[in-house]
N, C-alpha and C positions, 0 to 999 in steps of 0.2 A: 184668060191669062195674058192674052196678047195686049190688051190695053195697059195692063200693069207693066209689061216690059217696055212699051213705048214711053210711058211716064218715067220709068227708071232710066231709059236712054236719054230723055230730055234732062233729067236731073244730073246725070253724069256729064252731059255736054255743057250744061250750065256751070258745073264745077270747074271743068277744064277751061271754059271761056273766061270765067272769073279769074282764075289763077294766071292766065296768059295776058289778059288785057286790062282788067279792072281791079288790080291789087291796090290796097290802101297804102298810104305813105308810112303810117305808123306800123311798125312790126308787131307790136303787142296786139293791136286791134285787128290786124290782118290775120294773125294766128288765131285769135278768138273767133273770127268769122269762119276760118277754115275748119276749126274744131266743131263749130255749130253746124256748118254745112255737112261735114262728115258724119255727125250724129244723126242728121236728118236722113242721109243716105243709108246708114246702118239700120235705122228704124224702119225705113221702107223695105230693105232687104228682109228684115224680120217679118214684116207684114206679109210680104210675098210668100215667104216660106210657110207661115202660119196658114194662109189661105190655101196654099197648095196641099198641105197636110190635111186640112179640113175636106178638100175635094177628094183626096185619095181615100179618106175614111169612109165616105159615102159610097 
């Protein structure tokens, strides 16, 4: 579980760094990138929960 948390921390740090320093000039494109990145984060949270439930079942 530890490597998954490290990867999640890196993803969160990347999201924060992107929003602080690397925002796009076009607001629509920037919003689309934020939605896409947020979707990736939510999918990874779901993956972590699924893998944890699978471990608990065994």
